[in-house]
C-alpha positions in Angstrom: 0.0 0.0 0.0 1.4 3.4 -1.0 2.4 6.0 1.6 -0.4 8.4 2.6 -0.5 11.9 1.2 -1.0 13.8 4.4 -0.5 11.9 7.6 2.4 9.5 8.3 1.6 6.0 9.2 3.1 4.0 12.1 3.6 0.4 13.0 3.9 -1.2 16.4 5.3 -4.7 16.0 3.0 -5.1 13.0 0.1 -5.8 15.2 -1.5 -2.4 15.8 -0.7 0.9 14.3 -0.2 3.9 16.5 -3.2 5.6 14.7 -5.5 3.1 16.3 -4.9 4.7 19.6 -6.5 8.0 20.8 -3.0 9.4 20.6 -1.5 9.3 17.1 2.1 10.1 16.6 2.2 12.9 14.1 5.7 14.3 14.1 9.1 13.6 15.8 11.6 16.4 16.3 14.9 15.0 17.5 17.0 12.0 16.8 19.3 9.5 18.7 21.8 8.6 16.0 25.4 8.4 17.2 27.2 6.2 14.7 26.9 5.5 11.0 24.9 2.3 11.5 22.0 4.4 12.8 21.4 6.2 9.5 20.2 4.6 6.3 19.1 5.8 2.8 16.7 3.8 0.7 18.5 3.0 -2.6 15.2 3.0 -4.5 13.1 5.9 -3.1 15.8 8.0 -1.5 13.9 8.0 1.8 16.0 8.4 5.0 15.7 6.3 8.1 17.1 7.2 11.5 16.2 6.4 15.2 14.5 8.8 17.6 14.1 7.0 20.9 12.0 3.9 20.2 10.8 5.2 16.9 12.4 4.6 13.5 11.6 7.7 11.5 11.2 7.5 7.7 11.8 10.9 6.2 11.4 11.8 2.5 13.8 14.7 1.5 11.9 15.0 -1.8 8.6 15.6 -0.1 10.2 17.2 2.9 8.1 15.4 5.4 8.2 12.4 7.7 6.1 9.7 5.9 6.2 6.8 8.3 7.1 5.7 11.8 8.0 2.2 12.9 7.9 1.6 16.7 10.1 -0.8 18.5 9.7 -2.0 22.1 13.1 -0.7 23.1 15.5 2.0 22.1 16.7 1.6 18.5 20.5 1.4 18.0 20.8 0.8 14.2 18.8 0.7 11.0 19.1 -0.7 7.5 17.1 -0.8 4.3 17.1 -3.8 2.1 18.8 -3.2 -1.3 15.5 -3.6 -3.2 14.0 -0.9 -0.9 11.1 -3.1 0.2 12.1 -3.8 3.8 13.5 -2.1 6.8 15.3 -3.6 9.7 16.2 -2.1 13.1 18.4 -3.3 15.9 17.5 -2.7 19.6 19.6 -2.1 22.7 18.8 -3.0 26.2 17.7 -6.3 27.9 16.9 -9.1 25.5 17.2 -7.0 22.3 16.1 -8.2 18.9 16.3 -7.3 15.3 12.9 -6.4 13.8 12.0 -6.4 10.1 9.0 -4.6 8.6 7.6 -4.4 5.1 8.1 -0.8 4.3 4.9 0.0 2.4 2.4 -1.9 4.5 4.1 -1.5 7.9 3.6 -5.2 8.5 6.0 -6.8 11.0 7.7 -9.7 9.3 10.3 -10.9 11.8 11.7 -10.6 15.3 15.1 -12.1 15.5 16.9 -12.8 18.7 20.5 -13.7 19.2 22.1 -10.9 21.3 22.1 -10.1 25.0 22.8 -6.5 25.5 22.3 -4.6 22.2 22.7 -4.7 18.4 25.6 -2.6 17.2 25.1 -3.0 13.4 22.9 -4.8 10.9 23.1 -5.2 7.1 21.0 -7.1 4.4 22.7 -9.3 1.8 22.6 -8.0 -1.8 19.6 -10.3 -2.6 17.8 -9.2 0.7 17.5 -12.8 1.7 19.9 -12.8 4.6 20.5 -10.4 7.4 23.7 -10.0 9.4 23.9 -8.5 12.9 26.7 -7.7 15.3 26.3 -7.4 19.1 27.6 -4.9 21.7 30.9 -5.1 23.4 29.9 -7.6 26.1 28.2 -9.8 23.5 30.5 -9.7 20.5 28.3 -12.2 18.6 28.0 -11.9 14.8 24.8 -13.7 13.5 23.5 -14.4 10.0 19.7 -14.9 9.8 17.4 -16.2 7.1 15.0 -13.6 8.3 11.9 -14.8 6.5 12.2 -18.2 8.2 13.3 -16.5 11.4 16.2 -18.8 11.7 19.8 -18.1 12.6 21.9 -19.9 10.0 25.4 -19.2 11.4 27.2 -17.2 14.1 30.6 -16.5 15.5 32.0 -14.8 18.5 34.6 -12.2 17.5 37.5 -11.1 19.7 36.9 -7.4 19.8 34.0 -5.0 19.8 32.3 -4.5 16.4 31.9 -0.9 15.4 30.4 -1.3 12.0 29.2 -4.0 9.5 28.8 -3.8 5.7 27.7 -6.4 3.2 29.1 -6.4 -0.3 28.8 -8.7 -3.3 31.3 -11.2 -2.0 30.4 -11.3 1.7 30.2 -9.0 4.7 32.9 -7.2 6.6 33.2 -6.0 10.2 35.6 -3.5 11.8 36.8 -2.9 15.3 39.9 -2.2 17.4 42.8 -2.7 15.1 40.7 -5.2 13.2 38.9 -5.5 9.9 37.4 -9.0 9.4 36.1 -10.5 6.2 33.4 -13.2 6.6 32.9 -16.1 4.1 29.3 -16.4 3.0 29.7 -19.0 0.3 27.9 -21.8 2.2 25.1 -19.7 3.5 22.9 -20.2 0.5 22.8 -23.9 1.1 22.0 -23.4 4.7 19.2 -20.9 3.8 17.5 -23.6 1.7 17.2 -25.9 4.8 17.9 -23.9 8.0 19.8 -26.1 10.5 18.5 -26.8 14.0 21.7 -25.2 15.4 23.6 -22.3 13.9 26.7 -23.3 12.0 30.1 -21.6 12.6 30.9 -18.5 10.6 34.4 -18.4 9.1 36.2 -15.1 9.0 39.7 -13.9 8.0 41.4 -10.7 9.1 42.4 -8.0 6.7 46.1 -7.5 6.1 46.9 -4.1 7.6 49.6 -1.8 6.5 50.7 1.8 6.6 50.6 2.1 10.4 46.8 1.4 10.6 47.0 0.5 14.3 44.1 2.6 15.4 40.5 1.6 15.9 38.5 1.2 12.7 35.2 3.0 13.4 33.4 2.4 10.1 33.5 0.3 7.0 31.8 0.3 3.6 31.9 -2.0 0.6 32.5 -0.7 -2.9 29.7 -0.4 -5.5 29.5 -1.1 -9.2 32.9 -1.3 -10.9 34.5 -0.9 -7.5 32.6 -3.8 -5.9 35.8 -5.7 -5.1 37.1 -2.9 -2.9 36.4 -2.3 0.8 36.8 1.0 2.4 37.4 1.6 6.2 38.2 4.6 8.3 40.1 4.8 11.6 39.2 7.1 14.5 42.6 8.9 13.9 41.6 9.9 10.4 43.1 7.3 8.1 41.0 6.2 5.1 42.0 2.7 4.0 41.1 0.7 0.9 41.3 -3.1 0.9 41.5 -5.1 -2.4 39.8 -8.4 -3.2 42.7 -10.2 -1.5 41.9 -8.4 1.9 45.2 -6.5 1.6 45.3 -2.8 2.5 46.8 -1.5 -0.7 45.8 2.2 -0.5 45.4 4.7 2.4 45.3 8.4 2.9 45.1 10.8 5.8 41.9 12.8 5.8 43.6 15.8 7.4 41.4 16.0 10.5 41.9 15.3 14.2 39.4 12.5 14.0 37.2 10.6 11.6 33.8 9.0 12.4 32.1 7.5 9.3 32.5 6.6 5.6 30.0 6.2 2.8 30.6 5.0 -0.8 29.0 5.1 -4.2 30.4 4.2 -7.6 31.7 7.7 -8.1 32.7 9.1 -4.7 33.9 8.2 -1.2 32.9 10.6 1.6 34.4 10.6 5.0 32.9 12.4 8.0 35.4 14.1 10.3 35.7 16.4 13.3 34.6 20.0 13.1 31.7 19.1 10.8 34.2 18.4 8.0 33.3 16.0 5.1 36.0 15.1 2.6 35.3 13.6 -0.8 37.7 11.1 -2.5 37.8 9.2 -5.8 37.1 5.5 -5.1 39.7 4.0 -7.5 42.7 6.1 -6.4 41.6 7.8 -3.2 42.6 11.1 -4.8 41.1 14.1 -3.0 38.1 15.7 -4.7 36.6 18.3 -2.4 35.7 19.4 1.1 32.0 19.9 1.6 30.5 22.9 3.5 30.4 22.6 7.3 27.3 22.9 9.4 26.8 26.1 11.4 28.9 26.6 14.5 27.2 26.1 17.9 25.1 29.2 18.5 24.2 29.8 14.9 21.1 27.6 14.8 19.0 30.7 15.2 20.3 32.2 12.0 17.3 33.9 10.3 16.2 33.2 6.7 17.4 36.6 5.7 20.9 36.1 7.0 21.0 32.5 5.8 20.0 33.5 2.3 23.0 35.8 2.1 25.3 32.9 3.2 23.5 29.6 2.3 26.4 27.3 3.4 27.0 29.1 6.7 30.6 29.7 5.9 30.7 33.3 7.0 32.3 34.2 10.3 35.3 32.7 12.0 35.7 31.0 15.3 33.3 29.0 17.3 32.9 25.3 17.8 31.4 23.0 15.1 30.0 19.6 15.8 31.6 16.4 14.6 30.1 14.6 11.5 28.8 11.3 13.1 26.8 9.8 10.2 27.0 10.0 6.4 24.9 8.3 3.7 24.9 8.9 0.0 21.9 8.5 -2.3 22.2 5.8 -4.9 22.7 8.4 -7.7 25.3 10.3 -5.7 23.3 13.6 -5.9 22.3 13.9 -2.2 24.4 13.4 0.9 22.6 13.0 4.3 24.7 14.0 7.3 24.0 13.9 11.0 26.2 16.0 13.3 27.2 15.9 16.9 24.6 18.5 17.9 21.9 16.2 16.6 21.2 18.3 13.5 20.4 16.6 10.2 21.4 18.1 6.9 20.8 16.9 3.3 23.3 18.4 0.9 22.8 18.7 -2.8 26.1 17.5 -4.3 25.2 17.2 -8.0 28.1 19.5 -8.6 30.9 18.9 -6.2 32.2 22.4 -6.7 28.8 24.0 -5.9 27.4 22.1 -3.0 24.2 23.5 -1.6 22.0 22.9 1.4 18.9 21.0 0.3 17.2 20.2 3.7 18.2 20.8 7.3 16.8 20.3 10.8 18.3 21.5 14.1 17.2 19.8 17.3 18.2 19.7 21.0 21.5 18.0 21.7 20.9 16.9 25.3 18.0 15.7 27.5 14.9 18.0 27.4 13.6 18.9 30.8 10.4 20.9 30.2 7.9 22.1 27.6 5.2 24.8 27.7 2.7 26.1 25.1 2.8 29.9 25.0 -0.5 31.5 26.0 -2.9 32.9 23.5 -2.5 36.6 24.2 -2.2 40.0 22.4 1.0 41.9 22.2 2.0 43.2 25.7 3.0 46.6 24.1 -0.4 47.1 22.5 0.9 46.8 18.9 -1.6 44.1 18.1 1.0 41.4 17.2 2.3 39.1 19.9 6.0 38.5 20.4 5.6 35.0 18.9 3.0 33.6 16.5 0.0 31.7 17.6 0.7 28.0 18.4 4.3 28.5 19.5 5.6 26.2 22.2 8.9 26.4 24.1 11.4 23.8 25.4 14.4 23.9 27.7 17.1 21.3 28.0 20.4 20.2 29.5 22.2 21.7 26.4 21.5 25.1 28.0 19.2 26.3 25.2 15.6 27.6 25.1 14.0 26.7 21.8 10.8 28.1 20.4 8.9 25.9 17.9 5.8 26.2 15.7 4.3 23.4 13.7 2.4 25.6 11.3 4.8 26.4 8.4 2.7 29.4 7.6 2.4 30.7 11.2 4.7 33.7 10.4 2.8 34.7 7.3 0.7 37.9 7.1 -1.3 36.4 4.2 -2.4 33.1 5.7 -6.0 33.2 4.4 -4.7 33.5 0.8 -2.8 30.1 1.2 -6.0 28.2 0.7 -8.0 28.1 -2.5 -11.6 28.6 -1.3 -13.1 27.3 -4.5 -11.0 24.1 -4.3 -12.0 23.5 -0.7 -15.7 24.0 -1.4 -15.5 21.5 -4.3 -13.7 18.9 -2.1 -10.4 19.2 -4.0 -7.1 19.3 -2.2 -6.3 23.0 -1.2 -3.5 24.7 -2.9 -0.5 25.6 -0.7 2.8 27.3 -1.3 6.0 27.7 0.6 6.5 30.5 3.1 8.6 33.3 1.5 10.7 35.8 3.5 8.5 38.6 2.1 5.5 37.0 3.7 7.0 37.5 7.2 6.4 40.8 9.1 9.6 42.6 9.8 9.0 42.2 13.6 9.1 38.5 13.1 11.8 38.0 10.6 14.4 37.1 13.2 12.1 34.1 14.0 12.2 32.6 10.5 15.0 30.1 11.0 17.2 29.2 8.0 18.2 25.8 9.3 14.9 24.3 10.6 11.4 25.0 9.5 9.8 24.2 12.9 12.4 26.1 14.9 11.7 29.8 15.4 14.5 30.9 17.6 17.2 29.6 20.1 18.3 31.4 23.2 21.6 30.2 24.7 22.3 30.3 28.4 25.8 30.4 29.9 27.7 30.9 33.1 28.5 34.4 31.9 24.9 35.4 32.4 25.6 35.6 36.2 26.7 39.2 35.6 23.1 40.1 35.0 22.5 39.8 38.7 24.8 42.7 39.2 23.4 44.7 36.3 26.5 44.2 34.2 24.7 43.1 31.0 23.2 45.5 28.5 19.7 44.2 27.6 18.6 44.7 23.9 15.9 47.2 23.4 14.6 45.7 20.2 14.2 42.4 18.5 17.4 40.9 17.0 18.3 42.2 13.5 17.3 39.5 11.1 20.2 40.5 8.8 22.8 39.7 11.4 24.4 36.3 12.2 23.9 35.2 15.8 27.1 35.1 17.9 28.8 31.8 18.2 29.2 30.0 21.5 32.7 30.1 22.9 34.7 26.9 23.6 33.9 25.6 27.1 30.5 27.4 27.3 27.5 25.6 28.5 25.9 25.0 25.0 29.1 23.6 23.6 29.4 21.0 26.4 26.3 19.3 25.1 27.7 18.8 21.6 29.8 15.8 20.4 33.1 17.1 19.0 35.4 14.1 19.6 35.2 10.3 19.3 32.7 8.7 21.6 31.4 5.2 22.6 28.2 4.9 20.6 27.0 2.2 23.0 26.9 4.7 25.8 25.6 8.0 24.4 27.3 11.1 25.8 25.8 12.9 28.7 26.3 16.6 29.4 27.5 17.9 32.7 24.5 17.4 34.9 25.5 20.4 37.1 24.7 22.8 34.3 21.7 23.4 32.0 18.1 24.6 32.2 15.6 22.6 34.2 12.2 24.2 34.1 10.2 27.1 32.6 7.0 29.0 32.7 5.6 31.7 30.3 4.0 34.9 31.5 0.2 34.8 30.9 0.5 37.9 28.7 3.1 36.2 26.6 5.8 38.8 27.0 8.2 37.1 29.4 9.6 33.6 30.1 10.9 32.5 33.5 13.5 29.6 33.4 15.1 27.8 36.3 18.6 26.4 35.9 20.6 23.7 37.7 22.7 26.3 39.6 19.7 27.6 41.4 19.1 30.8 39.4 15.8 31.9 37.9 16.2 33.7 34.6 13.6 36.0 33.1 13.7 36.6 29.3 11.9 39.3 27.3 10.2 37.4 24.4 10.1 40.6 22.3 13.9 41.0 22.2 14.9 37.5 23.3 17.2 39.1 25.8 17.8 38.2 29.5 16.2 40.9 31.6 16.6 39.5 35.2 18.9 37.0 36.7 17.6 36.0 40.2 20.1 34.0 42.3 17.1 32.4 44.1 18.4 29.0 45.4 21.4 27.1 46.6 20.6 24.1 44.4 18.8 23.1 41.3 15.5 24.8 40.6 13.0 22.0 40.1 9.9 24.1 39.3 9.0 27.6 38.4 5.5 29.1 37.8 4.0 32.5 36.9 0.7 33.4 38.5 -1.6 32.4 35.6 -4.2 35.2 35.7 -2.2 38.4 36.6 1.4 37.4 36.0 2.2 39.5 39.1 4.1 36.8 40.9 6.5 34.0 40.0 7.3 31.2 42.4 10.2 28.8 42.3 10.9 25.5 44.2 14.3 23.9 44.6 16.3 21.0 45.9 17.3 23.3 48.7 13.8 22.7 50.2 12.8 26.4 49.8 10.0 28.0 47.9 10.6 31.6 46.9 8.0 34.1 45.5 9.1 37.1 43.4 7.0 40.1 42.7 7.1 40.9 38.9 5.5 44.3 39.6 8.6 45.4 41.6 11.4 44.2 39.2 11.1 40.7 40.6 12.0 41.6 44.1 11.7 38.8 46.7 8.2 38.8 48.1 8.2 35.7 50.3 10.4 32.7 51.3 8.6 29.6 52.4 10.4 26.8 54.3 7.5 24.5 54.8 9.3 21.4 53.4 12.0 19.2 54.8 13.0 17.7 51.4 13.5 18.8 47.8 10.5 20.7 46.4 9.3 18.8 43.3 6.7 21.2 42.0 5.1 24.7 42.7 1.8 25.8 41.2 -0.6 28.7 41.4 -4.4 28.3 41.2 -6.1 29.6 38.1 -7.3 32.7 39.9 -4.0 33.5 41.6 -5.5 33.0 45.1 -3.6 29.9 46.0 0.0 28.8 45.9 0.6 25.0 46.1 3.9 23.2 46.6 4.8 19.5 47.0 8.1 17.9 48.0 10.0 14.7 48.7 8.8 14.8 52.3 5.3 13.6 51.1 3.7 16.9 52.0 1.4 19.0 49.9 1.2 22.6 51.2 -1.7 25.0 50.4 -1.0 28.7 50.8 -3.2 31.7 50.4 -2.0 34.5 48.1 -2.9 38.2 48.7 -1.7 40.3 45.8 -2.4 43.5 47.7 -0.7 42.2 50.9 2.4 43.8 52.4 5.4 41.5 51.5 7.5 43.0 54.3 4.8 42.1 56.9 4.5 38.5 55.5 1.0 39.1 54.1 1.7 38.3 50.5 1.7 34.5 51.1 0.3 32.8 54.2 -0.1 29.1 54.8 -3.5 27.5 54.9 -2.8 23.8 55.4 -0.2 21.1 54.9 -1.5 17.7 53.9 0.5 14.4 53.9 0.4 11.9 51.1 0.3 8.5 52.8 2.0 6.5 50.1 5.0 8.4 48.9 6.4 11.5 47.3 4.2 13.7 45.1 6.2 14.5 41.9 3.8 16.8 40.0 0.3 18.4 40.1 -2.1 20.3 37.9 -5.2 22.4 38.6 -8.2 21.7 36.4 -9.9 24.3 34.2 -12.7 25.0 36.7 -10.3 25.7 39.5 -12.2 23.3 41.7 -9.9 20.3 41.7 -6.2 19.6 42.0 -4.8 16.4 40.5 -1.4 15.0 41.9 0.8 12.1 40.7 3.7 10.4 42.4 5.2 7.3 44.0 1.9 5.7 44.9 1.1 5.2 41.1 -2.3 6.8 41.5 -4.0 9.9 40.3 -5.2 11.7 43.5 -7.9 14.4 43.2 -8.0 17.1 45.9 -10.7 19.7 46.5 -9.2 23.2 46.2 -11.6 24.8 48.6 -11.4 22.2 51.5 -7.8 21.1 50.7 -8.8 17.5 51.2 -8.6 14.5 48.9 -11.9 13.6 47.3 -11.1 10.6 45.0 -8.3 8.5 43.7 -7.6 6.5 40.5 -5.2 3.6 40.4 -3.0 3.3 37.4 -3.0 0.1 35.3 -1.0 -2.9 36.5 2.6 -2.7 35.5 2.7 1.0 35.7 5.7 2.5 37.6 5.8 5.7 39.6 4.1 8.7 37.9 6.5 11.6 37.4 4.3 14.1 35.5 0.7 14.9 35.1 -1.1 17.4 32.9 -4.8 18.2 32.1 -6.2 19.2 28.8 -7.5 22.9 28.4 -11.1 21.7 28.9 -10.3 19.7 32.0 -11.8 16.3 30.9 -8.6 14.4 30.3 -5.6 13.7 32.6 -2.4 12.5 31.0 0.5 11.1 32.9 4.0 9.8 32.2 5.9 7.4 34.4 9.3 5.9 35.0 8.5 3.1 32.6 8.6 5.8 29.8 4.9 5.3 28.9 2.3 8.0 28.4 -1.2 7.2 29.7 -4.4 9.1 29.1 -7.3 8.9 31.6 -10.9 10.2 31.7 -10.6 12.7 34.5 -14.2 12.1 35.8 -14.3 8.3 35.6 -10.7 7.3 36.0 -10.8 5.0 33.0 -7.7 4.7 31.0 -8.3 5.8 27.4 -4.9 5.2 25.9 -1.3 4.1 26.5 1.5 4.8 24.2 5.3 4.6 24.3 7.9 6.3 22.0 10.6 7.8 24.1 13.7 5.7 25.0 14.4 7.7 28.2 12.1 9.0 30.9 9.4 11.4 29.7 10.0 14.7 31.4 7.3 17.0 30.1 3.8 17.1 28.7 1.7 19.9 27.2 -1.6 20.3 25.3 -2.0 22.8 22.5 -4.7 25.4 22.8 -6.7 24.1 19.8 -7.2 20.8 21.6 -5.8 18.9 18.6 -2.3 17.9 19.8 -0.3 16.9 22.8 3.5 17.4 23.0 5.8 15.2 25.0 9.5 15.6 25.7 12.1 13.3 27.2 15.6 12.5 28.3 16.3 11.2 24.8 16.3 14.8 23.6 13.3 14.1 21.4 10.0 16.0 21.0 7.0 13.8 20.1 3.9 15.5 18.7 0.8 13.5 19.2 -2.5 14.1 17.3 -5.6 13.5 19.4 -8.4 11.5 18.0 -11.1 13.7 16.5 -13.8 12.6 18.9 -11.6 13.7 21.8 -11.0 17.1 20.2 -14.7 17.5 19.7 -15.4 16.6 23.3 -12.8 19.1 24.6 -14.1 21.9 22.4 -17.7 21.2 23.5 -16.6 21.4 27.1 -14.8 24.7 26.5 -18.0 26.1 25.0 -19.9 25.1 28.2 -17.3 26.8 30.4 -17.4 30.0 28.2 -21.2 30.1 28.3 -21.2 29.7 32.1 -18.6 32.4 32.4 -20.5 34.8 30.1 -23.7 34.4 32.2 -21.9 35.2 35.4 -20.1 38.1 33.8 -23.4 39.5 32.5 -24.5 40.2 36.1 -24.9 43.8 37.5 -21.7 45.7 37.6 -19.7 42.9 35.8 -17.6 43.2 32.7 -17.4 40.4 30.1 -14.0 38.8 30.5 -11.7 38.3 27.5 -11.8 34.9 25.8 -8.2 34.2 27.0 -9.4 34.3 30.6 -12.1 31.7 30.1 -9.8 28.9 30.8 -8.9 30.3 34.2 -12.4 30.7 35.4 -12.4 30.2 39.2 -16.1 29.4 39.8 -17.2 25.8 39.5 -18.9 24.5 36.4 -20.5 21.0 36.3 -18.6 18.8 33.9 -20.1 17.3 30.7 -20.0 13.9 32.3 -20.9 12.1 29.1 -18.5 13.9 26.8 -15.5 11.5 27.2 -17.7 8.5 27.5 -19.4 9.4 24.2 -16.0 10.0 22.6 -14.8 6.6 23.7 -17.9 4.9 22.4 -17.5 6.7 19.1 -14.0 5.4 18.7 -14.8 1.8 19.8 
């Protein structure tokens, strides 16, 4: 079956597609590829495959969209297309990993092959796609050959050193490792494939004959193509490109003139080697003569380059200095016209190399390079300066991560356009034809937003980099920008040793253990101002940073805590206060009306504070901590802070079965839902500060670390330490959906204001965008209409003014729920 035109399809073990759930995976922003075996290009269609957590993403450069997702039960470590382009295989890592094979068009699962204990380092199909070879991790070191249709292991062998890469050519397959290149004999495998043995036969291999001082670790290997099919190319970590002849002898070698090399890819006309500093060298296959050096990716700090500045310098070569990420993965298209590269900052570039002397960027995506800690959707609000245009377009959401960056994203490719209504042909829509669309042009973007139009990633609007040098803001040493960044200027690069640089791969790594940034630095939590003009961010050093979203400049640096800030929250109605909670047990409240002066310090907890939260009407401040207590405080915005009247305690409740990790107030402001170690959703009455009901999670669920409610307050979504996301009916406690996609703990959840999507972020540095089932979206919008109608009736009373639509979601008076809405939605989808 052909790929769908509009929505990507997914497969989960071939048994049930992700679309069948009430949460449908729509887009993945991020990747977890750290070696060349985790990137593949379909030789027939040109589609690109790479891992993102437990998802294998299939991306089409020609259509510039993700066309399919294949889901594995564990984190994906390597991927491979069959030579005929019909099948895709992935290798897993973790306990009891397996190699999975799917049919590409239908998404049907064809095989689950086991034979490794800790992880699969590399896989490759035979030229006729009948056999599949796999190599295990360091503590496994098994090399297996499967007849994958029969799900049988034909032969295997235990090698003496860790296998870094595996490639299958016309005469057999080759592995490489520490001071080792081994050639495996496959002559007898065809006979075994006709009648698979009960026990695997022994694989026979012979070492390559090394020369020229090739005593380093071979990190990647590739087999020649076409007239060069008898040759084998390998590259060492020290930067030596070697060519082996049909007799396994290393008869040619050349230094790639780089401090390190990471990967090699081959076609009939060119050999490309990925090196340090984002360098890619091109060589002639027959002679290893140097051909060209391809353009480098942008230096760390330049991801926010605008489309205006990028158009003036398409290859990002302007400007000196800075740190560039290493080239970790390279794959050439079969016709040698496109080169796909993944770099050490987890960016993906597709280069057009039809003319080696005029290489151009064809596609590019820039993602977080370290675990993402928090996500928030910016509020729907008018411009804080009264200009009529908000600082960021509608639908923007923001993330912060351990790579010390704050990134602003928008999924609507025309969100920056002033002429959005003209993008749809009304006559075509009325007749049922597919609407006509066109690409966003720079001229479509208002001048005030042109700095948000990223040249390197269509979903990415802007990147703010945090660093230790920002501490000077606490003493007023920084000059804050008065206007938005000039879209014609290149952003400054990040200096070596700065926080953002520490999250980028610049030197050889162990791909089996992905690099982790220094966990003492980075950004931990965030909260947008309800008017949309500011953003508060807590970091791991204990500071609370406040950014102006109009200028993207740091306006306040509050040295609030002695340890990591775990949670930060603006008062959602007025934005007058911002509260922060930390591992130092303290909760601090800052007054935004007085330049963020300290308004109150609360020491009600005896352990790390895990979350702080204001009620929707700003009248309550809630905090929870590792001491199992939930503290309710009264907030008086007109109170005297010096006299302790700004925040006063009402009650401290104890959770009997463990720590509370997170909490959320529903849209009516009547109920508080908490999640934690007891693996339950506990509902508290905001007025009485008492628990009213509790829902147990499904069997097998681990501790719940986050909880969020939809804008209408009828759904509660949790994530837990088992990396699963679960959706519940808030009024009945019935589980509506369970999905998994992240390979590390899910750290943040957020619903979009249009009730169509949910966004999850995780420790794998990936952003997953989930499309909600249409019946759930309809139920949420119906519920929002009820809330708005009830609010309008109350506002129509004597002496009352009608509140703005943006304030409807924070209505404080109770509204009876549409009890049948979620049940009806579930029945409709059954």
